[in-house]
C-alpha positions as CSV (number, residue, x, y, z in Angstrom):
1,M,51.7,-75.8,-176.5
2,P,50.7,-74.7,-180.0
3,T,52.8,-71.9,-181.6
4,I,50.9,-68.6,-181.8
5,H,51.2,-66.3,-184.8
6,H,49.6,-62.9,-185.1
7,H,51.0,-61.9,-188.5
8,I,50.2,-63.4,-191.9
9,S,53.8,-63.4,-193.1
10,E,55.0,-65.3,-190.0
11,L,52.4,-68.0,-190.3
12,R,53.1,-68.5,-194.0
13,L,56.8,-68.8,-193.3
14,A,56.2,-71.3,-190.5
15,L,54.0,-73.5,-192.7
16,R,56.2,-73.4,-195.8
17,P,58.3,-76.5,-194.9
18,Y,55.2,-78.7,-194.6
19,R,53.5,-77.9,-197.8
20,T,55.0,-80.5,-200.1
21,A,55.2,-83.6,-197.9
22,Q,52.5,-83.1,-195.2
23,R,48.8,-82.4,-195.1
24,I,47.7,-79.2,-193.4
25,A,44.3,-78.8,-191.8
26,L,42.5,-75.5,-190.9
27,V,39.9,-75.1,-188.2
28,P,38.5,-71.6,-188.4
29,T,37.0,-70.2,-185.1
30,M,36.2,-67.0,-183.4
31,G,37.6,-68.3,-180.2
32,N,36.0,-68.8,-176.8
33,L,36.4,-72.4,-177.5
34,H,34.2,-75.2,-176.1
35,D,34.1,-79.0,-176.5
36,G,32.5,-78.6,-179.9
37,H,35.5,-76.7,-181.2
38,L,37.9,-79.3,-179.7
39,E,36.1,-82.1,-181.5
40,L,36.8,-80.3,-184.8
41,V,40.4,-80.2,-183.9
42,K,40.4,-83.9,-183.1
43,I,38.9,-84.6,-186.5
44,A,41.5,-82.4,-188.1
45,K,44.3,-84.4,-186.4
46,Q,42.9,-87.5,-188.0
47,L,42.9,-86.0,-191.4
48,A,46.2,-84.1,-191.5
49,D,49.7,-83.9,-190.1
50,I,49.7,-80.2,-189.2
51,V,46.6,-78.5,-187.6
52,V,46.1,-74.7,-187.7
53,I,43.4,-73.1,-185.6
54,S,42.4,-69.5,-186.5
55,I,41.0,-67.4,-183.6
56,F,39.6,-64.2,-185.0
57,V,36.4,-62.3,-184.0
58,N,35.6,-61.2,-187.5
59,P,33.9,-57.7,-187.5
60,T,32.6,-58.1,-191.1
61,Q,30.2,-60.8,-190.2
62,F,28.5,-58.9,-187.4
63,G,25.6,-56.6,-188.2
64,V,24.7,-53.2,-186.7
65,G,23.6,-53.8,-183.1
66,E,25.0,-57.4,-182.9
67,D,27.4,-58.6,-180.2
68,F,30.8,-57.9,-181.8
69,D,32.0,-55.7,-178.9
70,S,30.8,-58.1,-176.2
71,Y,31.7,-61.3,-177.9
72,P,34.0,-63.2,-175.5
73,R,37.7,-63.1,-176.2
74,T,39.6,-65.7,-174.3
75,L,42.8,-66.3,-176.2
76,D,45.0,-67.6,-173.3
77,E,42.3,-70.1,-172.2
78,D,41.7,-71.1,-175.8
79,V,45.4,-71.9,-176.4
80,A,45.5,-73.9,-173.2
81,K,42.6,-76.0,-174.4
82,L,44.1,-76.5,-177.8
83,A,47.2,-77.8,-176.2
84,T,45.2,-80.7,-174.8
85,V,44.1,-81.9,-178.3
86,G,47.4,-81.5,-180.1
87,A,46.9,-78.3,-182.2
88,D,50.1,-77.2,-183.8
89,Y,49.6,-73.5,-184.7
90,V,47.2,-70.8,-183.6
91,F,46.6,-67.9,-185.9
92,A,45.3,-64.9,-183.9
93,P,45.6,-61.8,-186.1
94,T,44.5,-58.3,-185.3
95,I,41.7,-56.6,-187.3
96,D,44.3,-54.4,-189.0
97,E,46.3,-57.4,-190.0
98,M,43.3,-59.1,-191.6
99,Y,41.7,-55.9,-193.1
100,P,44.0,-53.2,-194.4
101,V,40.8,-51.5,-195.5
102,L,37.7,-51.8,-193.4
103,P,35.1,-52.4,-194.5
104,P,36.8,-54.4,-197.3
105,P,35.6,-53.3,-200.8
106,T,35.8,-56.9,-202.1
107,S,32.9,-59.3,-201.9
108,V,33.0,-63.0,-202.8
109,L,29.5,-64.3,-202.1
110,T,26.1,-63.6,-203.7
111,G,23.0,-65.4,-204.7
112,A,20.0,-67.2,-203.3
113,I,22.1,-69.5,-201.0
114,T,23.2,-66.4,-198.9
115,E,19.8,-64.6,-198.9
116,Q,17.7,-67.3,-197.1
117,L,17.5,-68.5,-193.5
118,C,20.1,-66.5,-191.6
119,G,20.7,-64.3,-194.6
120,K,17.2,-62.8,-194.3
121,T,17.7,-61.2,-190.9
122,R,21.5,-60.9,-191.1
123,P,21.9,-59.6,-194.6
124,T,25.6,-58.7,-194.4
125,H,26.6,-61.8,-192.3
126,F,27.6,-64.1,-195.1
127,D,29.4,-61.4,-197.0
128,G,31.7,-61.2,-193.9
129,V,31.9,-65.0,-193.7
130,G,32.9,-65.2,-197.4
131,I,35.7,-62.7,-197.2
132,V,37.2,-64.0,-194.0
133,V,37.1,-67.6,-195.0
134,S,38.6,-66.8,-198.4
135,K,41.4,-64.9,-196.7
136,L,42.1,-67.7,-194.3
137,F,42.2,-70.2,-197.2
138,N,44.7,-68.0,-199.0
139,I,46.8,-67.4,-195.9
140,V,47.0,-71.0,-194.6
141,Q,46.5,-72.9,-197.9
142,P,45.2,-76.0,-196.2
143,D,44.6,-79.3,-197.8
144,V,41.5,-79.8,-195.6
145,A,39.3,-77.5,-193.6
146,I,36.8,-78.6,-190.9
147,F,33.5,-76.8,-190.1
148,G,30.7,-77.8,-187.7
149,Q,27.3,-78.8,-189.1
150,K,25.5,-76.7,-186.5
151,D,26.1,-73.8,-188.9
152,Y,24.6,-75.9,-191.8
153,Q,23.9,-73.0,-194.1
154,Q,27.5,-71.6,-193.6
155,L,28.9,-75.1,-194.4
156,A,26.9,-75.3,-197.6
157,I,28.0,-71.8,-198.6
158,I,31.6,-72.6,-198.0
159,K,31.3,-75.7,-200.1
160,Q,29.9,-73.6,-202.9
161,L,32.7,-71.1,-202.5
162,V,35.4,-73.7,-202.7
163,R,33.7,-75.2,-205.8
164,D,33.2,-71.9,-207.6
165,L,36.6,-70.4,-206.8
166,S,38.5,-73.7,-207.5
167,Y,40.1,-73.9,-204.1
168,P,42.0,-77.3,-203.8
169,I,40.6,-77.8,-200.4
170,E,38.6,-80.7,-199.0
171,I,35.7,-79.4,-196.8
172,V,34.6,-81.6,-194.0
173,G,31.4,-81.1,-192.1
174,A,31.6,-82.3,-188.5
175,P,28.6,-83.6,-186.5
176,I,26.9,-81.2,-184.1
177,I,28.2,-81.6,-180.5
178,R,25.5,-81.4,-177.9
179,A,25.3,-81.0,-174.1
180,T,23.8,-84.0,-172.3
181,D,20.4,-82.4,-172.5
182,G,20.6,-82.0,-176.2
183,L,21.4,-78.3,-176.5
184,A,23.9,-77.7,-179.4
185,L,27.1,-76.3,-178.0
186,S,27.8,-72.7,-178.8
187,S,29.8,-69.8,-177.4
188,R,26.6,-67.8,-177.2
189,N,25.0,-70.3,-174.8
190,Q,26.8,-68.4,-172.0
191,Y,24.4,-65.5,-172.7
192,L,21.6,-67.7,-171.3
193,S,20.4,-67.1,-167.7
194,E,20.0,-70.0,-165.4
195,S,16.3,-70.2,-166.1
196,E,16.8,-69.8,-169.8
197,R,19.4,-72.6,-169.9
198,K,16.7,-74.9,-168.5
199,V,14.3,-74.0,-171.3
200,A,16.9,-74.0,-174.1
201,P,16.9,-77.8,-174.8
202,I,13.3,-77.6,-175.8
203,L,14.5,-76.3,-179.1
204,Q,16.1,-79.6,-180.0
205,Q,13.3,-81.6,-178.5
206,E,10.9,-79.7,-180.8
207,L,13.1,-80.4,-183.8
208,Q,13.1,-84.1,-183.1
209,Y,9.4,-84.2,-182.6
210,L,8.8,-82.2,-185.8
211,A,11.2,-84.6,-187.7
212,E,9.1,-87.6,-186.5
213,Q,5.9,-85.9,-187.7
214,I,7.4,-85.1,-191.1
215,G,8.7,-88.6,-191.4
216,D,5.2,-90.0,-190.7
217,N,4.0,-87.8,-193.7
218,Q,0.4,-87.7,-192.3
219,Q,-0.1,-83.9,-192.4
220,P,0.8,-81.1,-194.7
221,L,4.3,-79.7,-193.9
222,E,3.1,-76.1,-193.4
223,L,0.6,-77.2,-190.8
224,L,3.3,-79.0,-188.9
225,L,5.5,-75.9,-189.0
226,V,2.7,-73.6,-187.8
227,A,2.0,-75.9,-184.8
228,A,5.8,-76.2,-184.0
229,R,6.2,-72.4,-184.1
230,E,3.3,-72.0,-181.7
231,R,4.8,-74.5,-179.3
232,M,8.2,-72.9,-179.4
233,T,6.7,-69.4,-178.9
234,S,4.7,-70.7,-175.9
235,A,7.9,-72.1,-174.4
236,G,9.5,-68.6,-174.5
237,F,11.4,-68.6,-177.8
238,I,11.3,-65.7,-180.3
239,I,11.6,-67.4,-183.6
240,D,13.8,-65.9,-186.3
241,Y,13.0,-68.7,-188.7
242,L,11.8,-72.3,-188.7
243,E,11.9,-73.8,-192.2
244,V,12.4,-77.1,-194.0
245,K,14.7,-77.3,-197.0
246,T,16.4,-80.0,-199.0
247,P,20.0,-80.7,-197.9
248,E,21.1,-78.5,-200.9
249,L,19.1,-75.6,-199.3
250,T,16.5,-75.6,-202.1
251,A,12.7,-75.3,-201.5
252,V,10.8,-78.5,-200.7
253,D,8.4,-79.6,-203.5
254,E,6.4,-82.4,-202.0
255,S,4.6,-83.0,-205.3
256,I,7.9,-84.0,-207.0
257,N,9.4,-86.4,-204.4
258,N,7.7,-87.7,-201.4
259,H,10.7,-89.7,-200.2
260,Q,13.5,-87.1,-200.1
261,D,15.8,-86.3,-197.3
262,L,15.1,-83.0,-195.7
263,V,16.7,-80.6,-193.1
264,I,14.8,-78.6,-190.5
265,F,16.4,-75.3,-189.8
266,V,15.8,-73.1,-186.8
267,A,17.1,-69.9,-185.4
268,A,15.4,-68.5,-182.3
269,W,16.1,-66.0,-179.5
270,L,16.0,-66.9,-175.9
271,G,16.8,-63.8,-173.9
272,R,20.1,-62.4,-175.2
273,A,21.1,-65.7,-176.9
274,R,20.3,-66.4,-180.6
275,L,20.2,-70.2,-180.8
276,L,20.9,-72.1,-184.0
277,D,20.1,-75.7,-184.7
278,N,19.1,-78.2,-187.4
279,Q,17.8,-81.7,-187.8
280,L,18.0,-84.1,-190.7
281,V,14.9,-86.0,-191.7
282,T,16.0,-89.0,-193.7
283,N,14.0,-90.7,-196.5
284,R,10.6,-90.0,-195.1
């Protein structure tokens, strides 16, 4: 079983003997682990000698009216799952341990990359991501950290954070893990009712169809997006956003490069579940 630490000082002390001769990997999570999380741990085991999993439902990345209080907390079950994939340490701090002052008066993220996509409707979300990830990096001091590509914008922001703050950390983006019907795995999928769960895979199907249409390059991009939004709405989704960006999260200028890689980003509500997904369109 992995060793559990709830205090920063204890985890730092436990990791101290490994810092000079062995590689340390960090996999940040909010717990309620599923197979997607366990795949991140497996990747971490391939890249490092010691693997630390953080389990912390971070209050600063939840907005007013979001599901912080109801977000599932399943530490015992999570630790048992982590034992099956060889995790070494679990860091499960309390809110008071992570935030002596709440809300924290320090902010580490700003700029256009945080204000688009999820940042439009969740304006404080990435401030919370930035502060908690920075703290975890300082606490664990990993050589490598693994994040899932389902949260593509978050991954891009963390890469920028590491670059701009000169963290000596390799950031690895892990492929999206999906259910057999294509739905991207997420802890929030359990909010779906039985009927909604049958509808949910349509989101990925629509992304794949849209990617094919964009790849064919036969119609203006905005017309394709309008039609896709109408189909998703008809299927029962309430769309937060459906947008196409470059892999660097910049706007698409088709007049400059007609053969660039693109990424389709979507966030949509289905009942109580806010579903997030993305699809790469390569060299259209």
